[in-house]
Structure formats: structure tokens, C-alpha cells
N, C-alpha and C positions, 0 to 999 in steps of 0.2 A: 563885702562885693566891691569889685573895681568898676566904678562908673555904672552907666546903664545899659552897657553892651551885653547881650546873651548869646550863647552858642547851642544849638540842637545838633546833637551827634546821632546819626540813624545807623544802627547796627551794633551789636555788643560782641562781636568777635575781637581778635586780637587788636586790630587796627583801631576799631571804635572805642574798645576799653581803654586802650593806651591814651587815645587822644582825649576822651572824656575826663579821665582821671587827671591828666596833666593840667587841662584848663581849670577844672574846678579846685584842684589843689593850689593854684595860683590865685584863687579869689575871684575866679570869672563864674558867673553864674551859668550852669550848664545842665542840659537836659539829654539823657541818653534813652534813646527809644530802641527797643528790641522787641520783635514779635513773639520770641518764645516768652512764656511757655503757652501762649494761646495758640500759636501755630509754629510747627516744626518743618525743617526741610528734611527730605529723604535721608540726609547724611547725619542729622543731628539727633541725639537722644537726651542729653543732659538739660536741666533748667538753668544751669549756672552759665555766666559769661565767660568768654575766652575758651570755650570748648575746643578741644583738638579734635579733628575729624578723620585725620589720616594717620601719620606716624605720630609717636610720642617723643621723637627726636628733634631738637632744635639744631642739629648738626654740629660740627666741630666747635669745640670751645678753645681752640689753639689760635692765639692772636696773631702769632707770627708766621703761621704755615698755612691758614685757611682764612679766605676773605669773610666768609660768615662769622667766624670767630672773632675777626677784627670787628665787624659790624656790631656785634653784642657788646664788645668793650666800649665802642664809641657811645653805644646806647646807654650803658651804664654811667658814663661820664656826663650824658644829658639827662640823667634821672629817669631812666626806663622803668615804669612800674612792672611791665610784662617781663622784663629780663629779672628783676627783683623776684618775682614770683616764681621764675624758672629756677633761679639760684637756690631758692627756700625749698624746692620740692623735687630737687633732682634725684635721680637714681643712677647707680653705677654703670657706666657706658663707655669706658676707656677715655678716649679724647673728646668723645661726643658730649653734648649737654642734653641729656634725655630727662623727662620728668615723669612723675606719678601724675598721669592726666587728670584723674578726679580731684587730687590734693591741688595740683596747679590751677585748675578752673575754680575750685572752691575758694583758694586763696586770692584770684582775681576778684571774684563775686565779693567776698568780704571787704576787700579794699574799696570797692565801689560803694557798696551799701553804707559803710562808715565814712564815706567822704563828705565834708562840709561843702556846701554850693552845689551839689549834684542830686539832681532829681532823676529817679529811675521810673520809667514809663514802658509798660507792656502793651504793644499794639503793632498792627502791621500798617507801614506807610506805603501808600499806593501810588502816589504823585510825588514828583520831585518838588520839594518846597521852594517857594520863592521868598527869600528873607528880606526883611524891611532894611532901613537905614541903620538901625541899631542892632541887627540880629545877623549871625552867621550860621550855617549849616555845613556839616561834615557828612559826606556820604561814605559809610564804611560798610557797605551791605555785603561786601565779599564776592566771593566765586559763586555763592549759591543765592544770589539776589532773588526775591520773589518775582514771579512771572510778571505782575502788574507793574511794579516799580522798574523792573528791568525793561520792559517795553517802553515805559515813560522815559527812562534816562537815556535808551538807545535812540529814541525819536528826538530827544532835545539835544543830543550830542551829535547828531548825524550819523548814527550807526555804530556798530561796534564788532568785535570779534568774538569768537568762542573757542575755548578747548575743553577737553574733558579728561578727566583723570580717575584713578583708582585707589583704593586703600587696601593695605596688606592683612591677612588673616592674624589672629592672636590665638595661641594655644597655652594650655595650663602647663606650668613648669613641671609639676610631678608626673605628667604624662609623656615627657621626653625620655627616650631610652638612652641613658649616659653611658651604657656599655657600647653604644655605637656613636658616641659623641665625645668631645673634649672641649675644655674652656681653654680661652686665651684670646689676646689681641693680635691684630696683624703686626708683624715685625717686633712683637714682644712689647709694644706700647700699651700703656695703661695698666690696669690691675687684674685682667683676666676675667672681664666682665661679659664676655660674649659667650654663648654655647655655639660650638661648630659641629655641624652635622655633614660629615664627609660622604663622598660617594666615590665608588670605583668607576672606572671606564665603562663597565657593562651597565652598572647601575645608573649612571648619568644618561646615556644614550636611550636606555629604556624609559627613563623618566621624561626625557625631552620627546620621545615619540608619542607616549600618553598625553602629555600636556598638548601637544599639536592636535591630537585627536579629540580632546576633551569637548564637551558640549558647553557652550557659551551661554550666559543670560541672554535673553531675548534683547536685541537692540531697538531701542525707541529711536524715533527720527533725530532727536537732539544728541544721540550717542554716536551717530554715523559721521561725525565731523572729526576734524583734526584732533589727535591726542598729542598733548605736551610732552616732548621728550624726556623732561626731567621726572615724570611720574608715569612712565610706559609700562602697562600691564605685562606681566612677565610671558604670558602666551603670546603676546604681539612681538616681544623682543626674540623669543624663540623662533618665531615664524621667519626671521630674517636670516636664519641660519642654525644649523644644529650645534655649531660650536659658540654662538653669540653669548650665550649664558655663562658658558666656561670662562670666557675672556670678559665678563661683565659681573652681573649679580652674584654669579656662583664662582668667581675666580678664586684659586687657592693661594695666590700669592701672599708670601708673609706669614703663612699659617703652616704649623707642622704639628703632627699628632704626638702622642706619648711616646712613639717610637723614633721621633725625630723625622718621619716621612712626610711629604708633602702630598696630600691627597690629589685625585684627579679633578675633583670640583668639591666645593663646600658652601652649604647653605648657612649664613649666621643667624642666630637668634639673639634679640636684645631684649634687656628687661623692659617690661610695660609698666610696672609699678615698683614702689619702694619695697615692698615686702617680698618681691622677685617671685610672686606665685604666678605670673602671666609673662609670656614672652612674645615678642612681634617676629614674623618671618621678615627679615631686612630685605627689602627690594622686591617682595613678592606682592606687589599690587596687582590685582586680577579682577577679571570679569567673568570667570567660570562660574557655572551654577553651583550652588552650594554642595550639592552631594559630589559633584566633580571635583570640588576643591579637597574634599576630604579624601577622596579616591585617589586622586593623582599626588597630592602632596604627601600623603601617608605612604607612598613608594620610597620616599627618603628613608633610609634605615632608622634613623633616630626618631622620626616620626611615625613610625608604623603603628603605634598605640596611640597617637596624639588626640587629646581632647581640644577641639576647636571651640574656643570661648567666644570667638567673633570671626565671622567669615568676611572676605574682602568684598567690597562693592565698588561700582563705578558710580560717579557723580559728575554733575555738570558744573564747570567752571565759566565764568563770564568776565571779559575785561573790555573796556572801552578803547578806541583809538586815540590814546592820551595825547601824543604829540600834537593832534589837530585841535584838541579841545581843552587842554590843560596848560597852565602856566608852569613855570619851574618850581613854584611854591605850592602846588597842588590845587591851586584855585582854577575855577571854570572861566574859560576866556570870555564867555558870554555873560557872566555875572560873578564878578570876583569876590562876592561874599558867599558863594558855595565852594566848598572845597571837596575834594574825593581823596580817599585813603585806603589802602589795603590792596587786595589782589585784583580788585576791579580797575585798578590804575594800570596794572601791567607789570607790578613787582611780583615775584614768585617765590613763595616760601613763608614760613611761619615768621622768622626773624624779620625778613624784608617787609612783610606786611605790617608787623607792629612798628617797625622803624618809619614807615610812611605815615603812620597815625601819629607817631610821636613829632614828626617833622611838620605835618600840617597843622597840629595844635602849636607848635612852637611859632610858627609864622603868624597864625591867628592872635596868639598872645602878644606878639610885637605890635600888631596893629591896636590891639585893645589897650595896651599899656603905653602906646605912643613912642615906641621904640623905632629906630631906624631899621628898614626890613633887612634881615640877614639872610642870606643865601649860603649854604655850605657849597665849598668848592670841590673840584674833582680830586683834590688830594686824600679826600675821606670817601669811604664807601657811602655814607650817607648823601654827600653831594654827587657822586657818580649816579646814584639811584635817581636822584631829582634830575640830572642831566637826561638819564635814560627816557624817562617818561615825558620829557618837553621837547626832545631834539626831533625835527622832522625826520621821518623814516617810513618810507612806503610799505617796508616789510616788517613793522612794528610786532615784536613778539615779546612774551613775558621774560623777565630777565631775574636771575638769581645773582646774588652778591659773588663777585669774582675779582680777582686782581686785575684781570684785563681791562676792566671798566675804568680803573684808576688812571689819573694823569701820569704820563711817563715821567720816570725820573730825569734829571738833567744830565746824568752820567749813566752809561750803559754798564750794568752789572750782569755778567754772563751766568754766574752761579745762581740758581733759582732760589735756593734757601736764604742766600744773602739778599737777593734782589727783594723777596717777599719780607724779609725782616725790615730792610730799610723802608719799603713802602708803608709797612705797619707803623713804624716809628714815626715816620713823617705824618701820617693819618692821625694818630693819636695826640701829636703835638698841635695839628691843627684843630682838632675837637676840644682840647683843652683851652685853646685860646678863646673858641666860641662858647664853651660851657662857662668860663669865667665871666663872659658877658651877659649871661643869663642870670647871674646872681643878683 
């Protein structure tokens, strides 16, 4: 154990698991507190750490074409346990890094349970701790922070913002009618991992009409607020215009059936587990009542006999006004021994949440080990996310990884592919310089 400094991490999701493992694996005495299995949120089912409650996809794995793919590679270079778990439990999904969610969370749980210097505690934390001189606290309670702790955090941080999102249904593979579907990835990229469910013009508009008329689950007060654009329920998207889905979630671009024809609209299904027995309806987050989900989604020809293994649900996400209350290293301005990590900080997405946990842990380790404080700069996605959560912004909103938040190149490159490749190469070089300093 390194000196007498200790760290308490609250929350066993991706950010908390990442932070706790990183700190403990470096010899720092760490306690990870997670309220499961004594208490569950409405969106959680498993007792394991690192449970995925929405999609099983960690988005693109393409380093040079997608900022989330670049972020994952940055995290690999920094020693991310979460990305290690994802790589070890991945399922075929074209260029995306999708995982068998049960094996993924089981992998994370095993890593935590067998990690030296790490103590796991199951209890609900109701009040934001005030660490002593030799203590640090990481608050990584995620978008589903319990009511009591949420109220205390928001009171001590001067208030916060909220958004609400929804998860997509899952169907059994054997119930998909493959006579009405075809396999393949957009533009032929990948190894044909997606099942594509085409619709004709008539089928599409009939589907949209019923989707708009379908009965939604009763909205509680907390659900009547702003919904984050990145996880918009499919019925909300459809309400913006009858062709919205055809140019978004159901766009047929880059997909051709066995006769070489492009359908009018296409729903893609993505493997939910390694065995390929379950498939996720890509982009079909929803708040429809369960019987309505079965009725309306079964209008898609390939799903006419679909067995729904899990229906979509809407759940609450909470995040604080980070630019007002957090420093760039994720520490709390009113008490620099308290750090925040995960979606509660205003980073959005599985990978981004885990990255914030990793970064917060790196900054704490620097202090504990007596290193000069290291802040990743905006050449990297990690650094750009740090900038996002700490730069004054009256209209602060959750942010996914994207190339637009990186520092611009000194020379303008018009070709997008070449520009992204150059940005990625620059970012990885910067991360390698920082990761060498971690050794």
C-alpha cells in the first residue's frame, strides 16, 4: 500500500469500476461502495458491477474514422480495465465494439473481486461524504443516482440538470423471419453481422402511423423533462415528421438486399450476446407500453413472429452543472478531495463514462504518488472531454466523443477522412507520451 492515503469510490457502474480498479491496482487502498444487490434502480437487474442498462454496443471501434473508436484506443494505452473487458467479451457487430453484456459485467466483477487493495461494500450512500486530509472520494453514481444522494449532491453543488432516455427492446434470434430479412453491414463494411429488416414504402408509412398512434407508458413527473437527443425514443423521432425515421434510424443507405435493391426503409438488428441468440433493435429506444411495443414493432415483416426477450423502458439520467462546480481534473471546486466521474459529470455514453472514471483515478494517483499534476490536452479525446466538463457554458449539455471537440489542426485538411486520420494519429502520439509517464 502506498503511504496512508485512501480512496472511496461510490458507484459500481463503468466509471466507478474503472476508477476503483485503476487505483487499487496501483497499490492505493481503495473501497468501492455499490448499493446493489441490497437495492436496485428501476433499470438494473444484475448484481454484477459494470452492468449495461441500455445498448450492448460501445459504438465504433474504428480509430481513424470515429472519435469513440479513438477514445477506446486512448483508454487502452492508459490501461483501461473496462475496454479490456469489452475486448475480451465482444460479439460480432461489424465495425462496432459490441459485447455479450452478461459476460462483460461478469468479467469486470471478477477483476474487482480478485484485485488486491480493493474492498467491496454493498450499501446505499445517502449523503455526499466529506473526506479527511488523507482521504479521497470519487462520486460515480451515474445517471441513476439514488434519490437521497441525488438531492444531497444537487444541494451541495448548487443545483443540476436532468435528461431522460430510453433503452431498446431485444428479440430472440430464432423468432426473426429471415425470409423477410437479409444479413450485411452498411456499404459492405464488416463481416455481415447485422440482420436487416426491410420495409416497402407502404409498410413503412403504415408502421409510422401506428407508432404515432400507439399508447405510451404513463409519464411520471420526472419523465416530463428534456430527453437527450442521442437516445431519443423512436416514437418521439417519428413525431417530428413521417419521414424522419427513414432518414435516421431506418435509413437504407449503404444496404442492399439479395437482389441488389435498396429497400425503402430498414431496421437493423445487432447481436446482443456472443451466442447470437438475442438481437437488439438498433436505435429503437422507446417508452411505448409493452403490449404496444409487440403490436407495433411486429408490423415490420421480419418481426411479425418476434419473441421479445426484453421490452424497452425509459429511465432517468441526472447530471450536474459541471463547469460551475468541477475543476478540469474532475475534482469538486468546494473540496478538491472529492472527485466526480461518469455520466453525472455530463459526459455521455458508455465509453465516455468509463474514460472519465479512468481520468479521475489517474489524477488522484498523481497526487497520492506525489507526481506533478498531469492534464490531458485537447489534442486527445480524453483531454477534450476534460475541457468540456470544466469550461464555463451557460447552455451546458451532455457530450459524446466527437472529432469536433478536438483542438484544430495547424493546417486545414479539406478531405474529412484524411483530417480524421491526422487528428487520430496526433491524439495517439500525445496519449503515448502521457502513458509512458504513467509507468
